[in-house]
C-alpha positions in Angstrom: 0.0 0.0 0.0 2.8 2.4 0.9 4.5 1.7 -2.5 1.3 2.4 -4.3 0.9 5.8 -2.5 4.5 6.7 -3.3 4.0 5.8 -7.0 0.8 7.8 -7.1 2.5 10.8 -5.5 5.4 10.5 -8.1 2.9 10.4 -11.0 1.0 13.4 -9.6 4.2 15.4 -9.1 5.2 14.6 -12.7 1.8 15.7 -14.0 2.0 18.9 -12.1 5.5 19.6 -13.3 4.8 18.8 -17.0 6.0 21.5 -19.3 3.1 23.6 -20.7 3.2 24.9 -24.3 0.8 27.7 -23.3 -0.1 29.5 -20.2 -2.6 32.1 -19.1 -1.2 35.4 -17.9 -2.8 38.4 -16.2 -1.9 42.0 -15.5 -3.7 44.5 -13.3 -3.5 48.3 -13.8 -4.1 49.7 -10.4 -5.3 53.2 -9.4 -3.0 53.5 -6.4 -4.2 55.0 -3.1 -1.4 57.5 -2.4 0.1 58.5 0.9 -0.2 62.0 2.2 2.4 64.3 0.9 4.4 64.8 4.2 8.0 65.6 5.2 7.5 63.6 8.4 7.6 59.8 8.5 4.4 58.1 9.5 4.3 55.3 12.0 4.8 51.7 10.8 1.1 51.0 11.6 0.0 53.9 9.5 2.2 52.8 6.6 0.9 49.2 6.8 -2.7 50.5 6.9 -2.2 52.3 3.5 -0.4 49.3 2.0 -3.2 47.0 3.2 -5.8 49.2 1.5 -3.9 48.9 -1.8 -3.4 45.2 -1.2 -7.1 44.7 -0.6 -7.7 45.9 -4.2 -4.8 43.9 -5.6 -6.0 40.8 -3.8 -9.4 41.0 -5.6 -7.6 41.1 -8.9 -5.5 38.1 -7.9 -8.7 36.2 -7.0 -10.5 37.1 -10.2 -7.5 36.1 -12.2 -7.2 32.7 -10.5 -10.8 32.0 -11.0 -10.4 32.6 -14.7 -7.5 30.1 -14.8 -4.5 32.5 -14.8 -1.2 30.9 -13.9 0.4 34.3 -13.1 -0.5 37.9 -12.4 1.7 41.1 -12.6 0.8 44.2 -10.5 2.3 47.6 -11.0 5.4 49.5 -9.8 4.5 51.6 -6.8 1.2 49.6 -6.6 1.3 49.0 -2.9 2.4 52.4 -1.5 2.5 54.9 -4.4 5.1 57.7 -4.5 5.5 61.2 -2.8 8.4 60.0 -0.7 11.7 61.4 0.6 14.4 59.2 1.7 13.2 59.5 5.3 9.5 59.1 4.7 9.9 55.9 2.8 11.4 54.1 5.8 8.2 52.7 7.4 7.1 51.2 4.1 10.2 49.1 3.7 10.9 45.5 4.6 14.0 43.3 4.6 13.5 41.0 1.6 15.8 38.0 1.7 17.5 36.3 -1.2 15.1 33.7 -2.7 17.8 31.0 -2.2 16.6 30.8 1.4 13.6 28.7 0.3 11.0 30.7 2.1 7.2 30.7 2.1 6.3 33.8 4.2 2.6 32.7 4.4 3.7 29.6 6.4 6.6 31.1 8.3 6.0 34.9 8.6 8.5 35.7 11.3 11.5 33.8 9.9 13.3 37.0 8.9 11.7 39.4 11.2 8.6 41.6 10.7 7.3 41.1 7.2 3.5 41.7 7.0 3.6 42.8 3.3 5.6 39.9 2.1 3.5 37.5 4.2 0.2 38.9 2.7 1.6 38.7 -0.9 2.8 35.1 -0.3 -0.7 34.1 1.1 -2.4 35.7 -2.0 -0.3 33.4 -4.2 -0.7 30.3 -2.0 -4.4 30.6 -1.3 -5.2 31.2 -5.0 -2.6 28.8 -6.5 -1.2 31.5 -8.8 2.2 33.3 -9.2 2.0 36.8 -7.9 4.3 39.6 -9.0 4.4 42.8 -6.9 6.6 45.8 -6.3 7.7 46.8 -2.8 10.6 48.4 -1.0 13.6 46.4 0.3 16.0 47.7 3.0 19.6 46.5 3.6 21.7 47.8 6.4 25.3 48.7 5.7 28.3 50.1 7.6 28.6 53.9 6.9 32.4 53.4 6.8 32.0 51.1 3.7 32.5 52.6 0.3 29.1 53.5 -1.2 27.0 53.1 2.0 24.5 55.9 2.4 25.0 58.3 5.2 22.0 56.8 7.1 23.6 53.3 7.0 20.9 51.7 4.8 20.3 50.9 1.2 16.7 51.4 0.0 15.8 49.4 -3.2 12.8 49.7 -5.5 12.1 46.0 -5.6 10.1 43.4 -7.6 9.2 40.2 -5.9 7.6 37.0 -7.3 5.8 34.3 -5.2 5.0 31.0 -6.9 1.7 29.2 -6.6 2.8 27.7 -3.3 3.6 31.1 -1.9 7.3 30.6 -2.1 9.6 33.6 -2.8 11.2 32.7 -6.2 12.5 36.0 -7.4 13.7 39.4 -6.1 14.9 42.1 -8.4 16.3 45.6 -7.4 15.7 48.3 -10.0 18.9 49.5 -11.6 17.9 52.5 -13.7 16.1 54.8 -11.3 14.0 57.5 -12.9 14.1 61.2 -12.1 12.8 61.9 -8.7 13.4 58.4 -7.2 15.7 59.9 -4.6 14.2 57.7 -1.9 15.9 54.7 -3.5 19.5 53.4 -4.2 20.5 51.6 -7.3 22.5 48.4 -6.8 26.2 48.5 -7.7 25.6 46.2 -10.7 22.5 45.3 -12.7 20.9 42.1 -11.5 19.9 39.6 -14.2 17.0 37.8 -12.4 15.4 34.7 -13.9 13.4 31.8 -12.7 12.0 28.6 -14.3 8.3 27.5 -14.3 6.4 24.7 -16.0 5.4 27.3 -18.6 8.7 28.8 -19.6 11.7 30.8 -18.3 10.9 34.2 -16.9 12.9 37.4 -16.4 12.0 40.5 -14.5 12.9 44.2 -14.4 11.1 47.5 -13.6 10.0 50.5 -15.7 12.9 52.7 -16.9 15.1 49.6 -17.1 13.4 48.7 -20.4 15.3 51.4 -22.3 18.7 50.0 -21.6 20.7 46.9 -22.4 21.3 45.8 -18.8 19.2 44.2 -17.5 16.5 44.2 -20.1 18.1 43.0 -23.3 20.7 41.0 -21.5 18.0 38.8 -20.1 16.9 37.8 -23.6 20.2 37.7 -25.3 22.3 36.1 -22.6 19.7 34.1 -20.6 17.2 33.2 -23.3 14.1 34.0 -21.3 10.7 33.4 -22.8 8.6 36.0 -20.9 9.4 39.3 -19.2 7.5 40.5 -16.2 7.3 44.2 -16.1 5.9 46.3 -13.2 5.9 49.9 -14.2 4.8 53.4 -13.3 5.0 54.8 -16.9 4.2 58.4 -17.8 3.0 58.4 -21.5 4.9 60.6 -24.0 3.8 60.8 -27.6 4.7 60.1 -30.3 7.1 57.3 -29.5 7.0 56.5 -25.8 3.5 55.8 -24.7 3.3 52.6 -22.6 1.3 50.4 -24.8 3.1 51.6 -27.9 6.7 51.1 -26.8 6.1 48.0 -24.6 4.3 46.1 -27.4 7.1 47.1 -29.8 9.7 45.9 -27.4 8.0 42.5 -27.2 7.9 42.3 -30.9 11.5 43.5 -31.4 12.9 41.1 -28.8 10.7 38.1 -29.7 9.4 37.5 -26.2 6.2 37.9 -24.2 6.0 41.0 -22.1 3.4 41.3 -19.3 3.3 45.0 -18.5 1.3 46.3 -15.5 1.2 50.1 -15.2 -0.1 52.3 -12.3 -3.2 54.3 -13.2 -3.0 58.1 -12.5 -4.3 60.3 -15.3 -2.9 63.5 -13.7 0.6 62.1 -14.3 -0.4 60.6 -17.7 0.0 57.1 -16.3 -2.1 54.4 -18.0 -1.4 51.7 -20.5 -0.9 48.0 -19.6 -0.8 44.9 -21.7 -0.1 41.3 -22.4 2.1 41.5 -25.4 3.6 38.7 -27.5 5.9 39.0 -30.5 3.1 38.6 -33.0 0.1 40.0 -31.1 0.0 43.5 -29.5 -3.1 42.8 -27.4 -4.9 42.7 -25.1 -4.1 46.1 -23.7 -5.7 48.7 -21.4 -5.5 52.4 -22.0 -7.9 54.8 -20.3 -7.4 58.5 -19.7 -11.1 59.2 -19.1 -11.4 58.1 -15.4 -9.5 56.8 -12.4 -10.4 53.1 -12.6 -8.0 50.3 -13.0 -8.3 47.4 -15.3 -7.6 43.6 -15.4 -6.4 41.8 -18.5 -6.2 38.1 -19.0 -4.8 36.2 -22.0 -3.3 33.0 -23.2 0.3 33.1 -24.4 2.8 30.7 -26.0 5.3 29.6 -23.4 8.3 29.7 -25.7 7.6 32.3 -28.4 11.2 32.4 -29.7 11.1 28.7 -30.4 7.9 29.1 -32.4 7.9 28.3 -36.2 6.6 31.8 -36.8 9.6 33.5 -35.1 12.8 34.4 -37.0 15.3 37.2 -36.2 14.9 40.4 -38.3 17.8 41.8 -40.4 16.9 45.4 -39.8 19.1 47.0 -42.4 18.9 44.4 -45.1 16.3 46.0 -47.4 17.3 49.6 -46.8 20.9 48.9 -47.6 20.1 47.2 -50.9 18.0 50.0 -52.5 18.8 53.3 -54.2 17.8 56.3 -52.2 14.5 57.9 -52.9 14.2 61.7 -53.3 14.5 63.7 -50.1 11.5 65.9 -50.9 11.1 69.6 -51.6 10.8 70.7 -48.0 13.5 69.3 -45.7 13.8 70.9 -42.3 14.9 70.4 -38.7 12.5 69.9 -35.8 12.6 68.8 -32.2 11.0 65.6 -30.8 11.5 65.1 -27.1 14.4 67.5 -27.3 16.1 65.5 -30.1 16.9 67.4 -33.3 15.3 65.4 -36.1 15.6 65.9 -39.9 12.1 65.9 -41.4 10.6 66.1 -44.8 7.0 67.1 -45.4 4.6 64.7 -47.2 3.1 67.1 -49.7 1.4 64.6 -51.9 -1.1 61.8 -51.4 1.5 59.3 -52.4 5.2 59.2 -52.7 8.7 57.8 -51.9 11.1 59.7 -49.7 14.5 59.2 -48.1 15.8 61.3 -45.2 19.3 60.9 -43.7 21.1 62.0 -40.6 24.6 61.0 -39.7 24.9 57.3 -40.5 21.2 56.5 -40.7 19.1 56.8 -43.9 15.3 56.1 -43.6 13.1 55.2 -46.6 9.3 55.6 -46.9 6.9 54.7 -49.6 3.2 55.5 -48.9 -0.3 56.2 -50.3 -2.9 58.2 -48.4 -6.5 57.2 -48.8 -7.3 60.9 -48.5 -5.2 64.0 -47.6 -6.9 66.3 -45.2 -6.0 69.9 -45.9 -5.9 70.8 -42.2 -3.3 68.0 -41.2 0.4 67.8 -41.9 2.4 64.6 -41.9 6.2 64.3 -42.0 8.8 61.7 -42.4 11.8 62.0 -40.1 15.1 60.6 -38.9 17.2 60.9 -35.8 20.6 59.3 -35.3 22.2 60.6 -32.0 22.4 60.7 -28.3 19.2 61.4 -26.4 20.0 63.6 -23.3 16.7 64.3 -21.6 15.8 62.2 -18.4 18.6 59.8 -19.3 21.4 59.4 -21.8 20.9 56.7 -24.5 21.7 56.5 -28.2 18.8 56.3 -30.6 18.4 55.6 -34.3 14.8 56.3 -35.3 12.8 56.4 -38.6 9.3 57.9 -38.1 6.2 58.8 -40.0 4.0 61.1 -37.9 1.3 63.7 -37.8 2.3 67.2 -36.7 0.4 68.9 -33.9 -0.8 71.7 -36.1 -0.2 73.2 -39.6 2.9 74.9 -38.2 5.9 72.8 -39.1 7.5 73.8 -35.8 4.9 71.6 -34.1 6.1 68.4 -35.8 7.3 66.1 -33.0 5.0 67.5 -30.3 2.4 65.3 -28.7 -0.9 64.8 -30.6 -3.6 62.2 -29.9 -6.1 62.5 -32.7 -5.9 62.3 -36.5 -8.3 62.2 -39.4 -6.0 61.1 -42.3 -6.0 57.5 -43.3 -3.3 55.7 -45.2 -4.0 53.1 -47.8 -0.5 51.7 -47.4 3.0 52.5 -46.2 6.4 50.8 -46.0 9.2 52.0 -43.7 12.8 50.9 -43.5 16.3 52.1 -42.4 20.0 51.1 -42.7 20.3 50.7 -39.0 23.6 50.1 -37.3 22.0 48.3 -34.5 20.1 45.0 -34.4 17.8 46.2 -31.7 14.9 48.0 -33.4 11.3 48.2 -32.1 8.4 48.6 -34.6 5.6 51.0 -33.5 2.3 51.8 -35.1 -0.2 54.1 -33.3 -3.7 55.0 -34.5 -5.9 57.9 -33.6 -7.0 58.3 -29.9 -3.9 56.3 -28.9 -4.9 52.8 -30.1 -2.6 50.0 -31.2 -3.0 48.5 -34.6 -3.2 44.7 -34.2 -3.1 42.7 -37.4 -2.7 46.0 -39.4 1.1 45.9 -39.9 3.9 43.4 -40.4 7.7 43.4 -40.0 9.4 41.5 -42.8 12.7 39.6 -42.2 14.5 42.2 -44.4 13.7 45.0 -41.9 10.7 46.6 -43.6 7.7 47.7 -41.5 4.7 47.4 -43.9 1.1 48.1 -43.5 -1.6 45.5 -44.1 -5.1 46.0 -45.5 -6.9 46.9 -42.3 -4.8 50.1 -41.8 -7.0 52.1 -44.1 -9.9 51.9 -41.8 -8.3 54.0 -39.0 -6.6 57.4 -39.1 -2.8 57.1 -38.4 -0.9 59.0 -35.7 2.5 57.5 -36.3 4.5 54.6 -37.6 8.1 54.2 -36.4 11.2 52.1 -36.3 12.6 53.0 -32.9 16.2 51.7 -32.7 18.5 51.6 -29.7 22.3 51.5 -30.3 23.3 50.3 -26.9 27.0 50.2 -27.6 27.1 54.0 -28.0 25.5 54.7 -24.7 28.0 56.8 -22.6 27.3 54.9 -19.4 28.0 51.5 -21.0 25.1 50.2 -18.9 
């Protein structure tokens, strides 16, 4: 009888651990309950009360996801305590998060590493609902102020992503490396952490928000560690025309050939919205809502190993553009600024045409046909090949077709959310010096264009038949030349 029980247990374990070709992922965009804007630290109990109010909402999303069969849910950066912190006022919100190697289930052993009510509750959410839970909290690590790099208060504070598996076990801890402007309450680790973990439904990597614009850790996880899916808590402030959350995050998934589960905070006053479950060939489902302060839950099935799919093959981004003769540059070539970068633009004066614009080493090519040309709208084709210097330093190579904000050409590159002009077709390419290029297509009212464009293996971004039914805001090839970043990070 004992042998039979052992055999049954082994078979059950094998069945549970069997690799899955597909899995169901969830992301929740959370309208965070924010702390009071104070210069004086609150008590630990007051901090926990605020965090529990946010976790009450997150737990409902976890339960709803589990009931719909989700294997994993991602919640946003700052989703448990918000922002508005100084280095001192963040203290009561922090916990000491151990290395996952300690093999810890906080739900079962909450006091093992000292007081950890937030970690315990997250672990119990995962365990009681049999689902992986991804969350963003603050980690504290004491240090000796005589040590090199130790802050004056003797403590490192880290913006931290944690992952608990379906048994409530801590399986991943990641400290954000690229802190954004204003995150003065946190420290960056001395080196970027490349955090991965294995599941029955693929290999996962994790990083946070601004990290996505840099090689380490974002690209390195895919190139060096062959992850299948990226988990991405973020507090992303949208910036048109190239850096809205749904636009860039879906493009990153496509350009890297991986799944990206992106969970954004929701705060329209800071232009924060835009979450999605993105795969290399499907930029949906996604959530974008600037009309009210409500969150949103997304659930979708994904392939566990998208880069191993028969539909995936690496793109040779400069192949087509390097093989053709240059088109004319157009009769009206001018300089204009987009997010403080000095682009070279040419105006699209006709309903159809072929243009080439060049800057430094990058030449971009466009062929297009408009379905109709609205007399009160201006479109331009532009190129930028240079170092971006605002809010961070990183090297860009960009080819872009976009609508200008007004009839004034000086408005080209400014944010614009609506358009009336529809394109029957377009094809965009560039002789990129980098192999990391992210294809973006954005429609009027900030909508993605699923099944309306395709990236060919020779590097062309081409429209498909459905594109003519929706006015176009922009179509871009957003390249990152990481080797030319001054920081080397």
